[in-house]
C-alpha positions as CSV (number, residue, x, y, z in Angstrom):
1,X,-52.5,11.5,-11.1
2,X,-49.0,12.8,-11.6
3,X,-48.6,14.8,-8.4
4,X,-49.5,11.8,-6.2
5,X,-47.0,9.6,-8.1
6,X,-44.3,12.3,-7.8
7,X,-44.9,12.6,-4.1
8,X,-44.7,8.8,-3.7
9,X,-41.5,8.9,-5.6
10,X,-40.0,11.6,-3.4
11,X,-41.1,9.7,-0.3
12,X,-39.3,6.6,-1.5
13,X,-36.2,8.6,-2.2
14,X,-36.4,10.5,1.1
15,X,-36.7,7.4,3.2
16,X,-33.9,5.7,1.4
17,X,-31.5,8.6,1.7
18,X,-32.4,9.1,5.4
19,X,-31.8,5.4,6.1
20,X,-28.5,5.4,4.1
21,X,-27.3,8.5,5.9
22,X,-28.1,7.0,9.3
23,X,-26.1,3.8,8.3
24,X,-23.1,5.9,7.2
25,X,-23.3,8.0,10.4
26,X,-23.4,5.0,12.6
27,X,-20.4,3.6,10.8
28,X,-18.5,6.8,11.3
29,X,-19.4,6.8,15.0
30,X,-18.3,3.1,15.3
31,X,-14.9,3.9,13.7
32,X,-14.5,7.0,15.8
33,X,-15.1,5.0,19.0
34,X,-12.8,2.2,17.9
35,X,-9.9,4.0,16.3
36,X,-9.6,7.5,17.8
37,X,-7.5,8.0,20.9
38,X,-9.6,10.1,23.3
39,X,-6.4,11.6,24.8
40,X,-5.7,13.3,21.5
41,X,-9.0,15.2,21.4
42,X,-8.3,17.9,23.9
43,X,-9.0,21.3,22.3
44,X,-10.4,19.6,19.1
45,X,-14.0,20.4,19.6
46,X,-14.2,22.5,16.5
47,X,-12.5,19.7,14.5
48,X,-15.0,17.2,15.8
49,X,-17.9,19.4,14.7
50,X,-16.3,19.7,11.2
51,X,-15.8,15.9,11.2
52,X,-19.5,15.2,11.6
53,X,-20.9,18.1,9.7
54,X,-18.6,17.5,6.7
55,X,-19.1,13.8,7.0
56,X,-22.9,14.4,6.9
57,X,-22.4,16.3,3.6
58,X,-20.4,13.4,2.1
59,X,-23.1,11.0,3.3
60,X,-25.9,13.0,1.7
61,X,-23.9,13.2,-1.5
62,X,-23.3,9.5,-1.7
63,X,-26.8,8.6,-0.8
64,X,-28.5,11.0,-3.2
65,X,-26.2,10.1,-6.1
66,X,-27.2,6.5,-5.8
67,X,-30.9,7.5,-6.0
68,X,-30.5,9.8,-9.1
69,X,-31.4,6.9,-11.5
70,X,-34.6,6.2,-9.6
71,X,-35.5,9.9,-9.4
72,X,-34.9,10.6,-13.1
73,X,-36.7,7.4,-14.2
74,X,-39.5,8.1,-11.8
75,X,-40.1,11.6,-13.3
76,X,-40.9,9.8,-16.6
77,X,-42.8,6.8,-15.3
78,X,-45.1,9.0,-13.1
79,X,-46.8,10.1,-16.3
80,X,-48.0,6.5,-17.0
81,X,-50.5,5.0,-14.6
82,X,-50.2,1.5,-16.2
83,X,-46.5,1.2,-15.5
84,X,-46.4,3.0,-12.1
85,X,-47.1,0.0,-9.9
86,X,-44.3,-2.0,-11.5
87,X,-41.9,1.0,-11.2
88,X,-42.6,1.5,-7.5
89,X,-42.0,-2.2,-6.9
90,X,-38.7,-1.9,-8.7
91,X,-37.7,1.3,-6.9
92,X,-38.4,-0.3,-3.5
93,X,-36.3,-3.3,-4.4
94,X,-33.5,-0.9,-5.6
95,X,-33.7,0.9,-2.3
96,X,-33.3,-2.3,-0.4
97,X,-30.3,-3.1,-2.4
98,X,-28.8,0.4,-1.7
99,X,-29.3,-0.1,2.1
100,X,-27.8,-3.6,1.9
101,X,-24.9,-2.3,-0.1
102,X,-24.2,0.7,2.1
103,X,-24.2,-1.4,5.2
104,X,-21.9,-4.0,3.7
105,X,-19.5,-1.3,2.3
106,X,-19.5,0.5,5.7
107,X,-18.6,-2.7,7.5
108,X,-15.9,-3.5,5.0
109,X,-14.5,0.0,5.3
110,X,-14.3,-0.5,9.1
111,X,-12.2,-3.6,8.8
112,X,-10.1,-2.1,5.9
113,X,-9.2,0.8,8.2
114,X,-8.4,-1.6,11.0
115,X,-5.9,-3.4,8.7
116,X,-4.5,-0.6,6.5
117,X,-5.0,2.4,8.8
118,X,-6.8,4.2,6.0
119,X,-10.2,4.3,4.5
120,X,-10.7,2.5,1.1
121,X,-7.9,3.5,-1.2
122,X,-6.3,2.3,-4.4
123,X,-5.2,-1.0,-2.8
124,X,-8.8,-2.3,-2.8
125,X,-8.2,-3.1,-6.5
126,X,-5.7,-5.7,-5.4
127,X,-8.7,-8.1,-5.1
128,X,-8.8,-8.2,-8.9
129,X,-5.1,-7.6,-9.5
130,X,-3.7,-10.1,-7.0
131,X,-4.6,-13.7,-6.7
132,X,-8.3,-13.2,-6.3
133,X,-9.0,-16.6,-4.9
134,X,-6.2,-16.2,-2.3
135,X,-7.4,-12.7,-1.3
136,X,-11.0,-14.0,-0.9
137,X,-9.7,-17.0,1.2
138,X,-7.8,-14.5,3.5
139,X,-10.9,-12.3,3.8
140,X,-13.0,-15.4,4.7
141,X,-10.4,-16.5,7.3
142,X,-9.5,-13.2,8.9
143,X,-12.8,-11.2,8.9
144,X,-16.4,-11.8,10.2
145,X,-17.8,-12.3,6.7
146,X,-21.0,-14.1,7.8
147,X,-21.7,-11.6,10.6
148,X,-21.2,-8.8,8.2
149,X,-23.6,-10.3,5.6
150,X,-26.2,-10.9,8.3
151,X,-25.9,-7.3,9.5
152,X,-26.4,-6.0,6.0
153,X,-29.4,-8.3,5.5
154,X,-30.8,-7.2,8.8
155,X,-30.5,-3.5,7.9
156,X,-32.3,-4.1,4.6
157,X,-35.1,-6.1,6.4
158,X,-35.5,-3.3,9.0
159,X,-35.7,-0.7,6.3
160,X,-38.3,-2.8,4.6
161,X,-40.4,-3.0,7.8
162,X,-40.1,0.7,8.6
163,X,-40.6,2.2,5.1
164,X,-44.0,3.7,4.2
165,X,-46.1,1.6,1.9
166,X,-49.5,3.3,2.3
167,X,-50.6,4.9,-1.0
168,X,-51.1,8.7,-1.0
169,X,-54.6,9.8,-1.8
170,X,-54.9,13.5,-0.8
171,X,-54.6,15.7,-3.8
172,X,-52.9,19.1,-3.2
173,X,-53.5,22.3,-5.0
174,X,-51.5,23.0,-8.1
175,X,-49.5,25.7,-6.3
176,X,-48.7,23.5,-3.4
177,X,-47.7,20.6,-5.6
178,X,-45.5,22.7,-7.8
179,X,-43.8,24.3,-4.8
180,X,-43.2,20.9,-3.2
181,X,-41.8,19.6,-6.5
182,X,-39.4,22.5,-6.9
183,X,-38.3,22.4,-3.2
184,X,-37.6,18.7,-3.3
185,X,-35.7,18.9,-6.6
186,X,-33.6,21.8,-5.2
187,X,-32.8,19.9,-2.0
188,X,-32.0,16.8,-4.0
189,X,-29.7,18.7,-6.3
190,X,-27.9,20.4,-3.5
191,X,-27.5,17.2,-1.5
192,X,-26.0,15.4,-4.6
193,X,-23.4,18.2,-4.9
194,X,-22.8,18.3,-1.2
195,X,-22.5,22.1,-1.4
196,X,-24.2,25.3,-2.3
197,X,-20.9,27.0,-3.1
198,X,-19.4,27.4,-6.6
199,X,-17.7,24.1,-6.3
200,X,-19.2,20.8,-5.3
201,X,-18.0,18.9,-2.2
202,X,-14.4,17.7,-3.1
203,X,-11.6,15.6,-1.7
204,X,-9.9,18.6,-0.1
205,X,-13.0,19.2,2.1
206,X,-12.2,16.1,4.0
207,X,-9.2,17.9,5.6
208,X,-11.0,19.0,8.8
209,X,-8.2,18.7,11.4
210,X,-4.5,18.5,12.0
211,X,-5.3,15.2,13.7
212,X,-5.1,13.0,10.6
213,X,-7.3,10.2,11.8
214,X,-10.3,12.6,11.8
215,X,-9.6,13.4,8.2
216,X,-9.6,9.6,7.5
217,X,-13.0,9.2,9.1
218,X,-14.7,12.2,7.3
219,X,-15.5,10.4,4.0
220,X,-17.6,7.3,4.0
221,X,-16.8,4.1,2.3
222,X,-18.7,4.9,-0.9
223,X,-16.9,8.3,-1.4
224,X,-13.6,6.7,-0.6
225,X,-14.1,4.0,-3.3
226,X,-14.9,6.7,-5.9
227,X,-11.6,8.5,-5.0
228,X,-9.7,5.2,-5.2
229,X,-11.1,4.6,-8.6
230,X,-10.0,8.0,-9.8
231,X,-6.5,7.4,-8.4
232,X,-6.4,4.0,-10.2
233,X,-7.3,5.6,-13.6
234,X,-4.7,8.3,-13.1
235,X,-2.1,5.7,-11.9
236,X,-2.5,3.6,-15.0
237,X,-2.0,6.4,-17.5
238,X,1.4,7.1,-19.1
239,X,1.8,10.6,-20.7
240,X,4.5,11.5,-23.1
241,X,7.3,13.3,-21.3
242,X,10.5,14.8,-22.8
243,X,13.8,13.9,-21.2
244,X,14.6,17.6,-20.6
245,X,11.5,17.8,-18.3
246,X,12.8,14.9,-16.2
247,X,16.3,16.4,-16.1
248,X,14.9,19.8,-15.0
249,X,13.1,18.2,-12.1
250,X,16.3,16.3,-11.1
251,X,18.3,19.5,-11.3
252,X,15.8,21.4,-9.1
253,X,16.0,18.7,-6.5
254,X,19.6,17.5,-6.5
255,X,21.6,20.1,-8.4
256,X,22.4,17.7,-11.2
257,X,20.3,17.0,-14.3
258,X,21.9,13.6,-15.0
259,X,19.6,10.8,-14.2
260,X,22.4,8.3,-14.6
261,X,25.1,7.8,-12.1
262,X,28.3,5.7,-12.1
263,X,29.3,3.4,-9.4
264,X,32.7,4.1,-7.8
265,X,35.8,2.7,-9.5
266,X,37.0,-0.2,-7.4
267,X,39.9,-2.3,-8.7
268,X,39.0,-5.2,-6.5
269,X,35.5,-5.5,-8.0
270,X,36.9,-5.4,-11.5
271,X,38.5,-8.8,-10.8
272,X,36.2,-10.2,-8.2
273,X,32.5,-9.9,-9.0
274,X,30.5,-10.9,-5.9
275,X,27.1,-12.6,-5.8
276,X,24.3,-10.3,-4.7
277,X,21.1,-11.3,-3.0
278,X,18.3,-8.9,-2.4
279,X,15.4,-10.3,-0.4
280,X,12.1,-8.4,-0.2
281,X,10.4,-9.9,2.9
282,X,6.6,-10.0,3.2
283,X,5.3,-7.8,6.0
284,X,8.7,-7.4,7.8
285,X,7.6,-4.3,9.5
286,X,9.5,-2.4,12.1
287,X,6.2,-1.7,13.9
288,X,5.8,-5.3,15.2
289,X,9.6,-5.6,15.7
290,X,9.2,-3.1,18.5
291,X,7.7,-6.1,20.5
292,X,10.7,-8.3,19.8
293,X,12.3,-9.8,22.9
294,X,14.8,-12.7,22.5
295,X,13.7,-14.4,25.8
296,X,10.0,-14.0,25.7
297,X,8.9,-12.9,22.2
298,X,11.5,-14.0,19.6
299,X,10.5,-12.5,16.3
300,X,13.9,-12.9,14.6
301,X,15.1,-16.4,15.2
302,X,18.3,-17.2,13.4
303,X,18.3,-13.7,11.9
304,X,19.0,-12.1,15.3
305,X,22.8,-12.6,15.4
306,X,23.1,-11.2,11.9
307,X,21.0,-8.1,12.7
308,X,23.4,-7.6,15.7
309,X,26.7,-8.1,13.8
310,X,26.1,-6.7,10.3
311,X,24.8,-3.4,9.0
312,X,21.2,-2.5,10.0
313,X,19.3,0.6,9.2
314,X,16.2,1.2,11.2
315,X,15.3,4.8,10.3
316,X,14.2,3.4,7.0
317,X,10.8,3.3,5.3
318,X,9.3,1.2,2.5
319,X,8.4,2.9,-0.8
320,X,4.8,1.7,-0.6
321,X,2.4,0.3,1.9
322,X,1.8,-2.8,-0.2
323,X,3.9,-5.5,-1.8
324,X,3.2,-4.4,-5.4
325,X,4.1,-0.7,-5.0
326,X,7.3,-1.5,-3.1
327,X,8.3,-4.2,-5.6
328,X,7.7,-1.9,-8.6
329,X,9.6,0.9,-6.9
330,X,12.7,-1.2,-6.1
331,X,12.9,-3.3,-9.3
332,X,11.6,-0.9,-11.9
333,X,12.0,2.6,-10.4
334,X,8.3,2.9,-10.9
335,X,5.7,4.7,-8.7
336,X,3.0,2.8,-10.7
337,X,2.3,-0.4,-8.8
338,X,0.4,-2.0,-11.7
339,X,3.1,-1.4,-14.3
340,X,3.8,-5.2,-14.9
341,X,0.2,-5.7,-16.0
342,X,-0.6,-2.2,-17.3
343,X,-0.6,-0.9,-20.9
344,X,3.2,-0.9,-20.5
345,X,3.5,-4.6,-19.7
346,X,5.3,-5.3,-22.9
347,X,7.7,-2.4,-22.7
348,X,11.3,-3.0,-21.5
349,X,12.5,-0.3,-19.1
350,X,16.1,1.0,-19.3
351,X,15.8,2.0,-15.6
352,X,15.2,-1.5,-14.2
353,X,17.6,-2.7,-11.6
354,X,18.7,-5.8,-13.6
355,X,20.3,-4.0,-16.5
356,X,23.6,-2.9,-14.8
357,X,24.1,-6.4,-13.6
358,X,23.4,-7.9,-17.0
359,X,25.9,-5.5,-18.6
360,X,28.5,-6.6,-16.0
361,X,28.1,-10.3,-16.9
362,X,25.8,-11.4,-14.1
363,X,23.1,-13.9,-14.4
364,X,19.9,-12.4,-13.0
365,X,17.4,-14.5,-11.1
366,X,14.1,-14.0,-9.4
367,X,12.8,-16.5,-6.8
368,X,9.5,-16.5,-5.0
369,X,7.6,-19.2,-3.2
370,X,4.4,-17.7,-4.6
371,X,2.9,-18.0,-8.0
372,X,4.4,-15.5,-10.4
373,X,1.4,-15.2,-12.5
374,X,0.7,-12.7,-9.8
375,X,0.7,-9.3,-11.5
376,X,2.0,-10.9,-14.7
377,X,5.6,-11.1,-13.3
378,X,6.3,-14.4,-14.9
379,X,6.1,-12.6,-18.3
380,X,7.2,-9.1,-17.3
381,X,10.5,-10.0,-15.5
382,X,12.1,-11.7,-18.4
383,X,11.2,-8.7,-20.5
384,X,13.2,-6.6,-18.0
385,X,16.3,-8.7,-18.3
386,X,15.7,-11.5,-15.7
387,X,17.3,-14.7,-17.0
388,X,15.4,-17.1,-14.8
389,X,12.1,-16.9,-12.8
390,X,11.6,-19.6,-10.2
391,X,8.2,-19.7,-8.4
392,X,6.2,-22.2,-6.4
393,X,5.8,-24.6,-9.3
394,X,9.6,-24.9,-9.7
395,X,10.1,-25.2,-5.9
396,X,7.5,-28.0,-5.6
397,X,9.3,-29.9,-8.4
398,X,12.7,-29.3,-6.8
399,X,11.5,-30.0,-3.3
400,X,8.6,-32.5,-3.3
401,X,7.8,-31.9,0.4
402,X,6.8,-28.3,-0.5
403,X,3.8,-29.6,-2.5
404,X,2.1,-30.8,0.7
405,X,2.6,-27.4,2.3
406,X,1.1,-25.3,-0.4
407,X,-1.2,-22.5,0.8
408,X,-3.3,-20.0,-1.1
409,X,-0.2,-17.7,-1.4
410,X,2.5,-20.3,-2.1
411,X,4.9,-22.7,-0.4
412,X,6.9,-21.9,2.7
413,X,9.7,-19.4,2.4
414,X,12.5,-21.8,3.4
415,X,12.3,-23.4,-0.1
416,X,13.1,-20.1,-1.8
417,X,16.2,-19.7,0.3
418,X,17.3,-23.3,-0.2
419,X,17.1,-22.8,-3.9
420,X,19.0,-19.6,-3.7
421,X,21.8,-21.3,-1.8
422,X,21.8,-24.2,-4.3
423,X,22.1,-21.8,-7.3
424,X,25.0,-20.0,-5.7
425,X,26.9,-23.2,-5.0
426,X,26.5,-24.4,-8.5
427,X,27.0,-21.2,-10.4
428,X,30.2,-20.5,-12.4
429,X,29.3,-16.8,-12.9
430,X,28.2,-14.0,-10.6
431,X,24.5,-14.1,-9.7
432,X,22.1,-11.3,-8.8
433,X,19.2,-13.0,-7.0
434,X,16.1,-11.2,-6.1
435,X,13.8,-13.0,-3.6
436,X,10.2,-12.2,-2.8
437,X,8.8,-14.1,0.2
438,X,5.2,-14.9,0.9
439,X,4.9,-16.8,4.2
440,X,4.4,-13.9,6.5
441,X,0.9,-13.4,5.2
442,X,-2.5,-14.8,5.9
443,X,-3.2,-17.7,6.5
444,X,0.0,-17.5,8.7
445,X,1.1,-21.1,8.2
446,X,4.4,-22.6,9.4
447,X,5.5,-26.0,8.4
448,X,5.1,-28.8,11.0
449,X,8.8,-29.4,10.8
450,X,9.5,-25.9,12.2
451,X,10.1,-25.6,15.9
452,X,9.3,-22.0,16.9
453,X,11.0,-20.1,19.6
454,X,9.1,-18.4,22.4
455,X,6.3,-16.0,21.4
456,X,4.2,-13.9,23.7
457,X,0.6,-12.8,23.0
458,X,0.9,-9.9,25.4
459,X,-1.9,-7.6,26.5
460,X,-0.3,-4.8,24.5
461,X,-0.2,-7.0,21.4
462,X,-3.8,-8.1,21.8
463,X,-4.9,-4.5,22.2
464,X,-3.0,-3.4,19.0
465,X,-3.5,-6.4,16.7
466,X,-7.1,-5.8,15.9
467,X,-10.1,-8.1,16.0
468,X,-9.2,-10.6,13.3
469,X,-10.3,-14.2,13.4
470,X,-6.7,-15.6,13.1
471,X,-5.0,-16.8,16.2
472,X,-2.6,-14.1,17.3
473,X,0.2,-16.5,18.2
474,X,0.2,-17.9,14.7
475,X,1.0,-14.4,13.4
476,X,4.0,-14.1,15.7
477,X,5.2,-17.6,14.9
478,X,5.0,-17.0,11.1
479,X,6.8,-13.7,11.4
480,X,9.6,-15.5,13.3
481,X,9.6,-18.4,10.8
482,X,10.1,-16.0,7.8
483,X,12.9,-14.1,9.6
484,X,14.5,-17.4,10.7
485,X,14.4,-18.8,7.1
486,X,16.4,-15.7,5.9
487,X,18.7,-16.0,8.9
488,X,19.5,-19.6,8.1
489,X,20.6,-18.7,4.6
490,X,22.8,-15.9,6.0
491,X,24.3,-18.4,8.5
492,X,25.0,-21.0,5.8
493,X,26.6,-18.4,3.5
494,X,28.9,-17.1,6.2
495,X,29.9,-20.6,7.1
496,X,30.7,-21.5,3.4
497,X,34.3,-21.4,2.4
498,X,33.3,-20.6,-1.2
499,X,30.5,-18.1,-0.6
500,X,31.4,-16.2,2.5
501,X,33.8,-13.7,1.0
502,X,32.0,-13.1,-2.3
503,X,28.3,-12.9,-1.4
504,X,26.5,-9.7,-0.5
505,X,23.1,-10.1,1.2
506,X,20.5,-7.3,1.5
507,X,17.0,-7.7,2.9
508,X,14.2,-5.4,3.7
509,X,10.4,-5.5,4.3
510,X,7.9,-4.7,1.6
511,X,5.7,-2.9,4.0
512,X,4.7,-2.6,7.7
513,X,3.0,-5.4,9.6
514,X,-0.7,-4.9,9.0
515,X,-3.4,-5.3,11.6
516,X,-1.2,-3.6,14.1
517,X,-2.6,-0.3,15.4
518,X,-0.3,2.7,15.3
519,X,-0.4,5.3,18.1
520,X,-0.4,8.6,16.3
521,X,1.3,10.9,15.8
522,X,4.2,9.3,17.9
523,X,4.3,6.3,15.6
524,X,3.7,8.0,12.3
525,X,7.1,7.0,11.0
526,X,7.1,3.6,12.7
527,X,3.8,2.7,10.9
528,X,5.7,2.9,7.6
529,X,9.1,1.7,8.7
530,X,10.9,-1.5,7.6
531,X,14.4,-2.5,8.5
532,X,17.2,-2.6,5.9
533,X,19.7,-5.3,6.6
534,X,23.0,-5.5,4.8
535,X,25.8,-8.1,5.0
536,X,29.0,-7.2,3.1
537,X,32.1,-9.5,3.1
538,X,35.2,-8.0,4.7
539,X,37.1,-8.4,1.4
540,X,34.8,-5.8,-0.2
541,X,34.7,-3.5,2.8
542,X,38.5,-3.5,2.8
543,X,38.6,-2.5,-0.8
544,X,36.9,0.9,-0.3
545,X,36.3,3.6,2.2
546,X,33.0,3.5,4.0
547,X,31.2,4.9,7.0
548,X,28.4,3.0,8.8
549,X,25.9,5.2,10.7
550,X,22.9,3.3,12.0
551,X,21.0,6.6,12.4
552,X,21.4,7.4,8.7
553,X,18.0,8.1,7.1
554,X,16.9,5.9,4.2
555,X,14.2,4.2,2.2
556,X,13.8,1.7,-0.7
557,X,15.2,4.3,-3.1
558,X,18.7,3.9,-1.5
559,X,19.0,0.1,-1.7
560,X,20.2,-0.2,-5.3
561,X,22.7,2.7,-5.3
562,X,24.2,1.0,-2.1
563,X,24.4,-2.4,-3.8
564,X,25.7,-1.1,-7.1
565,X,28.6,0.7,-5.3
566,X,29.4,-2.5,-3.3
567,X,29.4,-4.9,-6.2
568,X,30.0,-3.0,-9.5
569,X,33.0,-0.9,-10.5
570,X,32.4,2.0,-12.8
571,X,29.0,0.9,-14.1
572,X,26.1,3.2,-15.1
573,X,22.7,3.0,-13.4
574,X,19.6,5.2,-13.2
575,X,19.1,6.8,-9.8
576,X,15.9,8.5,-8.7
577,X,16.8,10.2,-5.4
578,X,18.9,7.4,-3.8
579,X,22.5,7.3,-2.5
580,X,25.0,4.8,-1.2
581,X,24.2,4.4,2.5
582,X,27.8,3.5,3.2
583,X,29.3,6.6,1.6
584,X,31.8,8.4,3.9
585,X,30.0,11.8,3.7
586,X,26.3,11.7,3.4
587,X,24.6,13.6,0.5
588,X,22.4,16.2,2.3
589,X,20.2,16.6,-0.8
590,X,19.4,12.9,-0.8
591,X,19.3,12.4,2.9
592,X,15.6,11.6,3.2
593,X,13.3,8.6,3.1
594,X,10.2,8.5,1.0
595,X,7.1,6.5,1.5
596,X,3.7,7.1,-0.1
597,X,2.4,8.2,3.3
598,X,5.4,9.8,5.0
599,X,8.6,11.7,4.3
600,X,11.5,11.3,6.8
601,X,14.7,13.3,7.2
602,X,17.2,14.1,9.9
603,X,14.8,16.4,11.6
604,X,11.8,14.0,11.9
605,X,8.8,12.9,10.0
606,X,6.2,14.6,7.8
607,X,2.8,13.0,7.2
608,X,2.1,13.5,3.5
609,X,-1.6,14.1,4.2
610,X,-0.5,17.3,6.0
611,X,2.9,18.5,4.9
612,X,2.7,21.7,7.0
613,X,3.7,19.8,10.2
614,X,6.9,18.0,11.1
615,X,7.2,15.7,14.1
616,X,10.8,15.7,15.4
617,X,12.6,12.5,16.5
618,X,12.0,11.9,20.1
619,X,15.4,10.3,20.7
620,X,17.5,7.7,18.9
621,X,14.5,5.4,18.6
622,X,11.9,5.4,15.9
623,X,9.4,7.3,18.1
624,X,8.5,10.9,17.3
625,X,7.8,13.9,19.5
626,X,4.0,14.7,19.4
627,X,4.9,18.4,19.6
628,X,4.8,19.8,16.1
629,X,7.9,21.6,14.9
630,X,8.6,23.8,11.9
631,X,10.8,22.5,9.2
632,X,12.8,24.1,6.4
633,X,11.5,21.3,4.1
634,X,9.0,22.8,1.7
635,X,6.0,21.3,0.2
636,X,7.6,22.1,-3.1
637,X,10.4,19.6,-2.5
638,X,8.0,16.8,-1.8
639,X,5.9,17.7,-4.8
640,X,9.0,17.8,-7.0
641,X,10.2,14.4,-5.9
642,X,6.7,12.8,-6.5
643,X,6.7,14.5,-9.9
644,X,10.2,13.3,-10.7
645,X,9.3,9.7,-10.0
646,X,6.2,9.9,-12.2
647,X,7.9,11.9,-15.0
648,X,10.8,9.4,-15.1
649,X,8.5,6.3,-15.6
650,X,6.4,8.2,-18.1
651,X,9.5,9.2,-20.1
652,X,10.8,5.6,-19.9
653,X,7.6,4.0,-21.1
654,X,6.7,6.6,-23.8
655,X,10.3,6.9,-25.2
656,X,10.6,3.2,-25.5
657,X,7.3,2.8,-27.2
658,X,8.1,5.6,-29.6
659,X,11.5,4.1,-30.4
660,X,9.8,0.7,-31.0
661,X,7.1,2.2,-33.2
662,X,9.7,4.1,-35.2
663,X,11.8,1.0,-35.8
664,X,8.8,-0.9,-36.9
665,X,7.8,1.9,-39.3
666,X,11.3,1.7,-40.9
């Protein structure tokens, strides 16, 4: 009879939702214990209550949404006795799958937070967008995959043992059955909304505290994935934007509507075009460089003397917290990390960084020891004006020893720098060389021929490096190897009679060193910081006025304006918020650094998850004062800059496509 079947259906759903909620709650507790600093919880009792009550609502929402198909199908199948047994078998199997999946996702979210200091976000789609085989190999190497799978299987088996299987036989009165049905339906509907208010439970509800880590722990892994998916869909869309809209945003921010600027006139550069090298170093994060010690924990190798003698900016942040977003920001002025393999992958951009050099007679080159099928760069870079792309395949042909040292991500970095030097020595025209390294990345492999300097797996490092499966000393040695490889190139160029006075070298990290716990809020900036190293020949410095201030604020947006003004005379370039870091008088309107997580200025750092609070600089280091200060920086300025970046790339993509379509029509 229908009421017995309905009650059995509701029992299956109730037990599954209850088990799923318990799993998600235990995951949140485990993350709370592992990642929250107890010293920061004084006076946060109300916030903790909101963390777990709001978290419970998110858990109920996720759990009930996954059971909606079973509930709706069950309402129909309960009317047919002949199909009911098969349906209940299916629904119990589905419930086991839900419990298994929730456990596995919760475990994965735990380790994702340990690595990226965030719940699941848009970067999880890198599994499909990056070299999937390499990513899976890294996951296998660095995380307890087998134990995670066994834990998920165990939770499913435990659920199977504890779930009710005894058939219901007692028939209720019609009034009781109808009342029960209405109550269950109402509770199920409310739980799936997460709210009884006008609006369902939303992303903004996860803001439960001014202690940001509590906000990160409020949603569960399932909810976080749904948010990431929405972000990805939004990220990949290009809307038509008029140039006037972009210029209006630029005017509001910087007092000038012109998106194009012109490098300073320099008579010396008009007759002497220097080579320019820009190296984007994998995971060269300032966070782990805080542990650098030349005697006991040498993380710089041959790069050390150059860091000490040339220009070095430390109050500097990467554009993104991953390789793809930082690369897209620097090379293409794009806040869309997936642009090279998006719907715009066949659209040339007038704002890419290679265009000014091409117009000045340079040969443009991109070198990476990785495989540049990654994110379709092998096809996208030539479209943007790159004359030659050299990746692991070229390097293995050029240097046969590299073939034996190939890892999932590519060949060792040293071969990319060797090729760069060779190209410089053989070129009869100025070169702009962009290098993307890969070695400082799992599996953290260094060639047998490399003799590392001292590294120290200190107690502090152990405590902050997470619980990965990779040997911690390998991480330090690989960081040192990558820096040393760059340092040897700089040393060779400085020692060269032909290259020393006509080669500019710039280098920065693509993002922070992952799997290295940040102490918040004191290290909010440090957790997104990368160094910006700049070597400029004296001949160029003597040809212009400049001022070096190692406390000057910056980010990836400032790299190309600096390089253009050091290497090109009177050339036009598109500029989205950057400025020449060596200008004699800093531009107060552009004196900020932007990362997708933080905004830094001369006052301190603002976490973009909560822009109402500014943490002042503690001293001349990268540390912040945990005492919150007020700032004259408004939320509006941050929003305007984010809108400017997005509007500019939308205008570039859509105006180019429109022009292309128009020419085809003619």
